[in-house]
Backbone as CSV, one residue per row, in Angstrom:
resi,resn,N_x,N_y,N_z,CA_x,CA_y,CA_z,C_x,C_y,C_z
1,MET,69.514,117.830,155.123,69.090,117.464,156.471,69.943,118.207,157.494
2,THR,69.283,118.813,158.464,69.978,119.544,159.512,70.260,118.606,160.689
3,PRO,71.170,118.992,161.612,71.429,118.143,162.783,70.178,117.836,163.594
4,SER,69.278,118.815,163.744,68.046,118.578,164.507,67.129,117.604,163.773
5,GLU,67.095,117.688,162.453,66.293,116.741,161.674,66.856,115.333,161.776
6,LEU,68.174,115.216,161.807,68.799,113.907,161.979,68.437,113.309,163.338
7,THR,68.467,114.127,164.381,68.098,113.658,165.715,66.645,113.174,165.738
8,THR,65.760,113.930,165.105,64.341,113.544,165.038,64.175,112.222,164.298
9,LEU,64.919,112.061,163.215,64.848,110.834,162.425,65.254,109.617,163.262
10,LEU,66.358,109.722,163.967,66.846,108.611,164.787,65.908,108.332,165.963
11,THR,65.341,109.390,166.519,64.387,109.226,167.624,63.149,108.469,167.161
12,ARG,62.681,108.767,165.968,61.502,108.072,165.428,61.799,106.602,165.158
13,VAL,63.002,106.316,164.685,63.379,104.914,164.468,63.418,104.176,165.808
14,ALA,64.007,104.797,166.817,64.101,104.176,168.139,62.726,103.959,168.760
15,ALA,61.790,104.869,168.472,60.446,104.762,169.041,59.555,103.817,168.242
16,GLY,60.032,103.387,167.078,59.252,102.478,166.248,58.216,103.139,165.374
17,THR,58.270,104.480,165.249,57.299,105.196,164.416,57.804,105.421,162.996
18,LEU,59.038,105.043,162.735,59.603,105.156,161.386,60.376,103.880,161.079
19,ALA,60.088,103.287,159.928,60.759,102.048,159.537,62.228,102.321,159.240
20,PRO,63.131,101.431,159.648,64.554,101.622,159.361,64.839,101.812,157.876
21,ALA,64.083,101.141,157.020,64.299,101.276,155.575,64.000,102.698,155.110
22,ASP,62.949,103.298,155.671,62.607,104.680,155.303,63.681,105.646,155.806
23,ALA,64.193,105.385,157.019,65.258,106.222,157.554,66.519,106.090,156.704
24,GLU,66.799,104.877,156.247,67.975,104.647,155.412,67.892,105.442,154.115
25,ARG,66.704,105.441,153.486,66.530,106.193,152.240,66.751,107.692,152.475
26,ALA,66.226,108.188,153.598,66.399,109.611,153.899,67.867,109.951,154.121
27,LEU,68.581,109.097,154.851,69.996,109.339,155.125,70.838,109.240,153.861
28,LEU,70.542,108.269,153.028,71.300,108.122,151.781,71.094,109.338,150.887
29,GLY,69.876,109.881,150.895,69.628,111.087,150.104,70.470,112.252,150.571
30,THR,70.614,112.360,151.886,71.447,113.426,152.456,72.915,113.211,152.123
31,LEU,73.377,111.974,152.248,74.783,111.678,151.994,75.156,111.879,150.530
32,ARG,74.176,111.732,149.639,74.460,111.939,148.208,74.667,113.414,147.887
33,ASP,74.083,114.286,148.709,74.287,115.722,148.490,75.753,116.074,148.719
34,ALA,76.278,116.921,147.861,77.673,117.344,148.023,77.830,118.127,149.325
35,PRO,78.952,117.965,150.034,79.162,118.712,151.274,79.304,120.207,151.047
36,PHE,79.568,120.602,149.808,79.607,122.032,149.494,78.996,122.246,148.115
37,GLU,78.567,123.477,147.899,77.936,123.852,146.635,78.807,124.886,145.929
38,ASN,79.273,124.549,144.733,80.167,125.432,143.988,79.345,126.416,143.164
39,LEU,79.397,127.681,143.560,78.669,128.725,142.841,79.564,129.478,141.859
40,GLY,80.789,129.041,141.724,81.743,129.732,140.869,82.531,130.767,141.644
41,PHE,81.844,131.732,142.232,82.513,132.772,143.026,82.594,132.389,144.505
42,ALA,81.903,131.321,144.892,81.894,130.881,146.290,81.593,129.390,146.355
43,ARG,82.119,128.732,147.381,81.809,127.325,147.642,81.115,127.261,149.004
44,VAL,79.808,127.092,148.977,79.004,127.151,150.197,79.136,125.833,150.952
45,ASP,79.566,125.933,152.210,79.830,124.765,153.041,78.537,124.319,153.727
46,HIS,77.842,123.346,153.134,76.555,122.912,153.668,76.692,121.920,154.828
47,HIS,77.879,121.439,155.113,78.082,120.500,156.215,78.680,121.156,157.456
48,ARG,78.806,122.481,157.438,79.453,123.144,158.569,78.665,122.966,159.867
49,ALA,77.342,122.936,159.758,76.534,122.764,160.971,76.798,121.413,161.623
50,PHE,77.067,120.387,160.813,77.368,119.074,161.367,78.709,119.081,162.110
51,ARG,79.658,119.857,161.592,80.984,119.880,162.205,81.073,120.844,163.378
52,GLN,80.387,121.997,163.260,80.599,123.078,164.222,79.346,123.514,164.964
53,GLY,78.196,122.947,164.616,76.981,123.253,165.355,76.174,124.424,164.836
54,PHE,76.671,125.136,163.806,75.937,126.261,163.234,76.329,126.385,161.767
55,PRO,75.370,126.750,160.893,75.666,126.834,159.458,76.721,127.890,159.128
56,GLU,77.200,127.832,157.901,78.157,128.831,157.433,77.547,130.223,157.531
57,VAL,78.359,131.174,157.997,77.937,132.568,158.138,78.552,133.383,156.996
58,ILE,77.761,134.266,156.428,78.218,135.092,155.310,78.767,136.414,155.835
59,LEU,80.010,136.708,155.515,80.579,138.028,155.797,80.241,138.935,154.624
60,GLY,79.473,139.985,154.888,79.009,140.849,153.807,80.090,141.727,153.197
61,LEU,81.152,142.011,153.940,82.206,142.896,153.444,82.848,142.311,152.182
62,GLY,82.997,143.158,151.161,83.689,142.750,149.951,82.852,141.958,148.972
63,LYS,81.605,141.655,149.315,80.725,140.905,148.413,79.665,141.838,147.843
64,THR,79.255,141.587,146.614,78.177,142.364,146.019,76.845,141.899,146.596
65,PRO,75.808,142.743,146.535,74.483,142.300,146.989,74.010,141.038,146.283
66,GLY,74.307,140.929,144.991,73.906,139.742,144.252,74.603,138.486,144.739
67,GLN,75.885,138.594,145.024,76.616,137.441,145.545,76.072,137.010,146.900
68,ILE,75.813,137.974,147.769,75.271,137.669,149.089,73.918,136.967,148.964
69,ALA,73.077,137.476,148.077,71.741,136.898,147.903,71.812,135.468,147.370
70,THR,72.724,135.218,146.444,72.850,133.874,145.878,73.319,132.872,146.925
71,ILE,74.301,133.268,147.718,74.779,132.385,148.793,73.664,132.167,149.816
72,ALA,72.965,133.231,150.162,71.885,133.143,151.149,70.797,132.178,150.691
73,ALA,70.446,132.263,149.431,69.402,131.381,148.901,69.811,129.916,149.010
74,GLY,71.091,129.623,148.756,71.574,128.253,148.858,71.545,127.736,150.280
75,ILE,71.897,128.588,151.236,71.896,128.187,152.646,70.475,127.915,153.131
76,VAL,69.566,128.814,152.824,68.183,128.681,153.286,67.504,127.484,152.631
77,ALA,67.822,127.219,151.371,67.201,126.092,150.657,67.522,124.753,151.310
78,ARG,68.640,124.667,152.014,69.015,123.421,152.703,68.421,123.342,154.106
79,GLY,67.564,124.295,154.462,66.933,124.272,155.777,67.785,124.871,156.873
80,SER,68.816,125.616,156.504,69.749,126.172,157.488,69.410,127.618,157.828
81,THR,69.740,128.001,159.045,69.558,129.379,159.490,70.538,130.291,158.749
82,LEU,70.063,131.473,158.388,70.876,132.431,157.641,71.369,133.546,158.555
83,LEU,72.665,133.812,158.483,73.263,134.947,159.186,74.255,135.620,158.259
84,VAL,74.010,136.896,157.978,74.927,137.714,157.190,75.413,138.842,158.081
85,THR,76.720,138.956,158.287,77.280,140.024,159.107,77.824,141.146,158.222
86,ARG,77.961,142.321,158.828,78.461,143.516,158.133,77.695,143.743,156.824
87,ALA,76.383,143.671,156.935,75.513,143.775,155.763,75.023,145.207,155.575
88,SER,74.731,145.556,154.341,74.202,146.873,154.000,72.718,146.769,153.663
89,ALA,72.067,147.923,153.562,70.658,147.950,153.174,70.490,147.409,151.749
90,ASP,71.448,147.705,150.863,71.379,147.184,149.494,71.468,145.666,149.483
91,ALA,72.319,145.109,150.323,72.424,143.657,150.414,71.115,143.057,150.913
92,PHE,70.502,143.716,151.889,69.229,143.209,152.406,68.148,143.220,151.330
93,ASP,68.105,144.279,150.532,67.121,144.338,149.442,67.284,143.146,148.500
94,ALA,68.530,142.789,148.207,68.788,141.661,147.318,68.406,140.336,147.977
95,VAL,68.744,140.177,149.261,68.413,138.943,149.984,66.898,138.800,150.126
96,LYS,66.220,139.902,150.365,64.765,139.882,150.562,64.046,139.320,149.343
97,ARG,64.618,139.508,148.174,63.984,138.997,146.962,64.021,137.474,146.883
98,VAL,65.017,136.847,147.510,65.130,135.382,147.457,64.767,134.720,148.786
99,VAL,64.816,135.496,149.871,64.397,135.005,151.198,63.433,136.062,151.760
100,PRO,62.169,135.999,151.367,61.221,137.074,151.696,61.055,137.348,153.183
101,ASP,61.253,136.340,154.036,61.048,136.521,155.475,62.325,136.907,156.224
102,ALA,63.382,137.185,155.490,64.626,137.607,156.142,64.420,138.941,156.846
103,GLN,65.181,139.153,157.923,65.097,140.396,158.698,66.435,141.124,158.657
104,PHE,66.355,142.454,158.723,67.558,143.281,158.731,67.614,144.038,160.046
105,HIS,68.752,143.932,160.716,68.980,144.663,161.963,70.072,145.702,161.694
106,PRO,69.694,146.910,161.305,70.696,147.911,160.923,71.627,148.308,162.059
107,ASP,71.151,148.239,163.316,72.013,148.593,164.443,73.174,147.622,164.572
108,ALA,72.981,146.376,164.114,74.030,145.363,164.175,74.624,145.056,162.806
109,ARG,74.045,145.641,161.762,74.436,145.371,160.368,74.338,143.877,160.063
110,ILE,73.227,143.267,160.478,73.027,141.826,160.335,71.744,141.539,159.569
111,ILE,71.810,140.573,158.642,70.640,139.999,157.990,70.447,138.612,158.580
112,ALA,69.212,138.290,158.977,68.980,137.020,159.660,67.689,136.369,159.188
113,PHE,67.716,135.050,159.170,66.510,134.253,158.930,66.673,132.953,159.701
114,LYS,65.908,132.818,160.779,66.065,131.662,161.666,65.175,130.519,161.229
115,GLN,65.765,129.327,161.139,65.006,128.126,160.848,65.056,127.199,162.073
116,GLN,64.627,125.953,161.900,64.473,125.054,163.041,65.704,124.183,163.280
117,ASP,66.862,124.626,162.820,68.069,123.787,162.893,68.992,124.162,164.053
118,VAL,68.587,125.128,164.883,69.464,125.626,165.942,68.964,125.132,167.301
119,SER,69.855,124.532,168.073,69.485,124.033,169.400,69.635,125.146,170.437
120,PRO,68.830,125.124,171.506,68.908,126.183,172.521,70.135,126.042,173.413
121,GLY,70.641,127.178,173.878,71.754,127.170,174.818,71.286,126.758,176.206
122,LYS,72.250,126.526,177.094,71.914,126.007,178.420,71.685,127.106,179.465
123,GLY,72.193,128.295,179.216,72.070,129.370,180.195,71.948,130.713,179.516
124,GLN,72.358,131.750,180.217,72.202,133.110,179.728,73.554,133.719,179.350
125,ILE,73.577,134.410,178.227,74.746,135.185,177.823,74.446,136.655,178.106
126,LEU,75.320,137.296,178.841,75.173,138.717,179.141,76.166,139.503,178.291
127,VAL,75.658,140.480,177.552,76.516,141.350,176.736,76.566,142.724,177.387
128,ILE,77.768,143.129,177.773,77.979,144.405,178.449,78.722,145.353,177.513
129,ALA,78.238,146.575,177.396,78.912,147.599,176.592,79.337,148.742,177.497
130,ALA,80.576,149.191,177.311,81.096,150.276,178.147,80.368,151.585,177.872
131,GLY,80.144,151.897,176.593,79.508,153.162,176.242,78.566,153.012,175.067
132,THR,77.766,154.028,174.848,76.804,154.002,173.745,77.504,153.888,172.393
133,SER,78.705,154.449,172.270,79.443,154.364,171.013,79.847,152.931,170.674
134,ASP,79.832,152.052,171.671,80.202,150.653,171.453,79.021,149.787,171.024
135,LEU,77.833,150.359,170.941,76.632,149.557,170.710,76.589,148.819,169.370
136,PRO,77.090,149.375,168.260,77.056,148.582,167.019,77.757,147.231,167.149
137,VAL,78.892,147.210,167.823,79.619,145.951,168.025,78.880,145.075,169.034
138,ALA,78.356,145.687,170.093,77.611,144.932,171.096,76.355,144.312,170.499
139,GLU,75.672,145.059,169.649,74.462,144.524,169.027,74.782,143.415,168.023
140,GLU,75.916,143.508,167.358,76.341,142.401,166.497,76.496,141.131,167.329
141,ALA,77.076,141.272,168.502,77.231,140.119,169.394,75.873,139.609,169.860
142,CYS,74.991,140.502,170.243,73.674,140.103,170.744,72.852,139.389,169.678
143,ARG,72.755,139.981,168.522,71.934,139.389,167.463,72.502,138.040,167.018
144,THR,73.822,137.944,166.967,74.452,136.677,166.599,74.152,135.606,167.634
145,ALA,74.355,135.921,168.896,74.123,134.947,169.964,72.661,134.518,170.014
146,GLU,71.748,135.440,169.801,70.325,135.094,169.788,70.006,134.145,168.649
147,LEU,70.553,134.425,167.475,70.291,133.583,166.313,70.876,132.183,166.502
148,MET,71.915,132.086,167.307,72.534,130.793,167.586,71.828,130.027,168.703
149,GLY,70.680,130.551,169.135,69.844,129.818,170.069,70.014,130.161,171.535
150,ASN,70.609,131.304,171.834,70.916,131.645,173.218,69.975,132.700,173.799
151,ASP,69.767,132.612,175.102,69.062,133.643,175.856,70.070,134.757,176.138
152,VAL,69.808,135.953,175.622,70.768,137.051,175.706,70.187,138.212,176.506
153,GLU,70.997,138.744,177.420,70.649,139.940,178.172,71.637,141.049,177.816
154,ARG,71.158,142.281,177.815,71.987,143.435,177.495,72.179,144.315,178.733
155,LEU,73.398,144.803,178.901,73.719,145.750,179.978,74.635,146.808,179.369
156,TYR,74.077,147.988,179.085,74.782,148.985,178.296,75.119,150.251,179.091
157,ASP,76.189,150.902,178.653,76.659,152.184,179.184,77.019,152.078,180.664
158,VAL,77.890,151.129,180.965,78.332,150.923,182.354,79.861,150.931,182.432
159,GLY,80.494,151.832,181.682,81.950,151.896,181.621,82.589,152.362,182.911
160,VAL,83.915,152.257,182.959,84.651,152.519,184.205,84.664,153.993,184.610
161,ALA,84.259,154.889,183.724,84.189,156.301,184.112,83.099,156.546,185.148
162,GLY,82.174,155.593,185.260,81.121,155.661,186.287,80.871,154.260,186.800
163,LEU,81.810,153.749,187.574,81.805,152.339,187.955,80.573,151.950,188.776
164,HIS,79.972,152.908,189.460,78.773,152.617,190.259,77.635,152.087,189.391
165,ARG,77.627,152.452,188.107,76.578,151.971,187.204,76.668,150.461,187.015
166,LEU,77.888,149.937,186.961,78.091,148.495,186.845,77.802,147.786,188.162
167,LEU,78.324,148.318,189.257,78.161,147.673,190.556,76.696,147.616,190.983
168,GLY,75.898,148.539,190.479,74.473,148.531,190.780,73.721,147.410,190.085
169,GLU,74.390,146.731,189.119,73.775,145.631,188.376,74.457,144.304,188.701
170,ARG,75.050,144.203,189.864,75.827,143.023,190.246,75.018,141.724,190.117
171,HIS,73.732,141.786,190.482,72.901,140.579,190.428,72.763,140.043,189.011
172,ARG,72.790,140.925,188.014,72.671,140.485,186.623,73.948,139.795,186.162
173,LEU,75.086,140.250,186.640,76.348,139.587,186.323,76.347,138.157,186.864
174,GLU,75.799,137.971,188.039,75.827,136.668,188.689,74.892,135.653,188.036
175,GLN,73.944,136.121,187.225,72.994,135.224,186.573,73.516,134.660,185.252
176,ALA,74.588,135.217,184.739,75.078,134.834,183.416,75.951,133.591,183.461
177,ARG,75.899,132.809,182.391,76.780,131.645,182.227,78.045,132.026,181.469
178,VAL,77.928,133.015,180.600,79.048,133.579,179.842,78.809,135.078,179.726
179,ILE,79.880,135.870,179.774,79.742,137.320,179.652,80.639,137.830,178.529
180,ILE,80.058,138.659,177.664,80.810,139.365,176.623,80.909,140.828,177.045
181,VAL,82.116,141.363,177.044,82.315,142.764,177.440,82.910,143.534,176.262
182,VAL,82.205,144.550,175.824,82.598,145.347,174.658,83.031,146.729,175.134
183,ALA,84.258,147.127,174.789,84.757,148.418,175.268,85.831,148.968,174.345
184,GLY,85.851,150.283,174.215,86.909,150.962,173.474,87.810,151.714,174.435
185,MET,88.282,152.883,174.006,89.171,153.710,174.829,90.351,152.879,175.351
186,GLU,90.517,152.802,176.700,91.642,152.044,177.262,91.301,150.576,177.493
187,GLY,90.031,150.200,177.314,89.642,148.796,177.393,89.722,148.179,178.770
188,ALA,89.412,148.930,179.812,89.581,148.437,181.177,88.409,147.602,181.687
189,LEU,87.237,147.770,181.084,86.033,147.175,181.655,86.069,145.648,181.787
190,PRO,86.589,144.886,180.817,86.606,143.423,180.988,87.354,142.968,182.240
191,SER,88.442,143.644,182.603,89.184,143.286,183.811,88.338,143.485,185.055
192,VAL,87.592,144.571,185.079,86.725,144.852,186.222,85.649,143.774,186.342
193,VAL,85.005,143.457,185.224,83.932,142.460,185.237,84.475,141.091,185.642
194,ALA,85.611,140.709,185.075,86.180,139.388,185.377,86.533,139.240,186.848
195,GLY,86.852,140.353,187.500,87.163,140.301,188.921,85.947,140.140,189.812
196,LEU,84.750,140.189,189.215,83.507,140.106,189.986,82.754,138.804,189.783
197,VAL,83.160,137.979,188.787,82.369,136.801,188.431,83.243,135.560,188.330
198,ALA,82.580,134.394,188.325,83.276,133.108,188.213,82.894,132.386,186.925
199,VAL,82.657,133.159,185.861,82.306,132.589,184.556,83.249,133.173,183.504
200,PRO,83.335,132.540,182.314,84.206,133.087,181.266,83.787,134.483,180.831
201,VAL,84.774,135.340,180.641,84.554,136.704,180.143,85.265,136.833,178.803
202,ILE,84.503,137.181,177.773,85.061,137.361,176.433,85.127,138.857,176.147
203,ALA,86.321,139.375,175.977,86.535,140.808,175.805,86.585,141.169,174.319
204,VAL,85.889,142.234,173.968,85.862,142.714,172.584,86.339,144.165,172.556
205,PRO,87.553,144.420,172.095,87.995,145.814,171.948,87.305,146.456,170.751
206,THR,86.934,147.711,170.895,86.340,148.412,169.757,87.276,149.517,169.279
207,SER,87.010,149.991,168.101,87.851,151.036,167.501,87.458,152.429,167.960
208,ILE,86.623,152.516,168.993,86.182,153.807,169.528,87.262,154.409,170.431
209,GLY,87.589,155.673,170.195,88.571,156.346,171.041,89.270,157.455,170.288
210,TYR,90.004,158.273,171.031,90.751,159.382,170.433,92.112,158.909,169.951
211,GLY,92.908,159.837,169.458,94.169,159.566,168.760,95.002,158.402,169.230
212,ALA,95.434,158.405,170.498,96.351,157.388,170.988,95.693,156.030,171.215
213,SER,94.389,155.943,170.956,93.736,154.626,171.026,94.088,153.790,169.791
214,PHE,94.601,154.459,168.740,95.064,153.787,167.524,94.022,152.825,166.951
215,GLY,92.778,153.306,166.874,91.727,152.515,166.249,91.418,151.210,166.958
216,GLY,91.615,151.170,168.269,91.302,149.974,169.045,92.513,149.192,169.508
217,ILE,93.701,149.563,169.032,94.918,148.847,169.436,95.168,148.994,170.945
218,ALA,94.935,150.189,171.473,95.149,150.405,172.901,94.229,149.517,173.735
219,ALA,92.955,149.460,173.354,92.002,148.601,174.071,92.381,147.134,173.937
220,LEU,92.797,146.728,172.748,93.199,145.332,172.513,94.369,144.951,173.411
221,LEU,95.401,145.792,173.462,96.576,145.484,174.281,96.225,145.494,175.764
222,GLY,95.361,146.424,176.163,94.946,146.469,177.557,94.217,145.205,177.973
223,MET,93.359,144.704,177.095,92.608,143.480,177.397,93.513,142.250,177.396
224,LEU,94.471,142.226,176.471,95.397,141.089,176.409,96.298,141.024,177.634
225,THR,96.536,142.167,178.259,97.402,142.208,179.440,96.603,142.344,180.731
226,SER,95.345,141.915,180.699,94.489,142.002,181.876,95.087,141.251,183.058
227,CYS,94.978,141.835,184.245,95.455,141.165,185.461,94.399,140.240,186.038
228,ALA,93.173,140.288,185.507,92.098,139.422,185.989,92.126,138.100,185.229
229,SER,91.935,136.998,185.928,91.905,135.690,185.271,90.523,135.464,184.659
230,GLY,90.472,134.574,183.682,89.189,134.241,183.058,88.803,135.119,181.899
231,VAL,89.733,135.952,181.407,89.444,136.844,180.285,90.082,136.301,179.010
232,SER,89.285,136.139,177.966,89.813,135.853,176.636,89.461,137.025,175.733
233,VAL,90.206,137.210,174.661,90.076,138.420,173.843,89.930,138.047,172.374
234,VAL,88.995,138.709,171.679,88.858,138.543,170.230,89.373,139.796,169.530
235,ASN,89.285,139.791,168.234,89.822,140.889,167.439,89.001,142.176,167.611
236,ILE,89.557,143.272,167.172,88.914,144.575,167.284,87.585,144.595,166.522
237,ASP,86.532,145.041,167.193,85.180,145.175,166.624,84.547,143.835,166.245
238,ASN,85.071,142.726,166.750,84.579,141.405,166.342,83.484,140.897,167.280
239,GLY,82.330,141.551,167.230,81.194,141.111,168.030,80.721,139.731,167.637
240,PHE,80.764,139.430,166.343,80.364,138.100,165.867,81.237,137.010,166.469
241,GLY,82.550,137.216,166.429,83.459,136.205,166.944,83.247,135.941,168.421
242,ALA,83.004,137.002,169.190,82.750,136.843,170.618,81.472,136.055,170.860
243,ALA,80.431,136.357,170.089,79.153,135.658,170.244,79.278,134.185,169.879
244,ASN,80.059,133.893,168.848,80.246,132.503,168.432,80.911,131.699,169.542
245,ILE,81.964,132.249,170.135,82.642,131.561,171.237,81.704,131.401,172.438
246,ALA,80.983,132.489,172.775,80.063,132.436,173.911,78.991,131.384,173.697
247,SER,78.506,131.281,172.470,77.467,130.293,172.161,78.005,128.871,172.294
248,LEU,79.222,128.633,171.835,79.813,127.306,171.982,79.920,126.942,173.456
249,ILE,80.354,127.874,174.293,80.454,127.630,175.731,79.071,127.356,176.320
250,ASN,78.105,128.145,175.917,76.742,128.036,176.474,76.015,126.781,176.023
251,HIS,76.498,126.129,174.972,75.890,124.877,174.507,76.574,123.644,175.080
252,LEU,77.664,123.815,175.822,78.370,122.666,176.383,77.521,121.982,177.438
């Protein structure tokens, strides 16, 4: 039983369209299910949606296609939405055999299958990318936030090397409830954006840049030392993590 199914069950009892005894049997059946499923190589957390609002997410890195597919099948069988990050085409082929309607977004390296267990967000999440090279991380954030039930807008290639491109979209910044800013190089863009808005800004440093960028370390340090208030920072290339935080904020 998913959180949305539980809400429907209680609503029907309150409305008198479902007998309390029938609701009790349904709830007891759910409670008898183990909170996790031991697959030997993985323990799938089937109660994570109850605790955190979204089912367990599969990180594709380091897992075989077969392992990913087995975990995915267990998640989907419980009525939960499926999200696999950092996924390969081979992993998708394996998942497709057990979840035929799953979708693959190669630009974001995400496998997704949305079910009816995700509640809608309250406003709009805007994902801003400094440059085209940052798009894989930005798209990971976008696809994740969308799957988590959010209205997502994209604003790409508006880095500080041509600041007029960002300022020309000022009205779009003002419409957002949460903003994710993805940038490599020196990582200056989140500070600029945060100075223009009164909503949370989640900064995502990327590993894009030349030698002294140190694979995103320069952008990370620049974002951590931002002079603009309202900026929080996630790990390098962590579009998923930024989207998860943004979604939690947008569901408050």
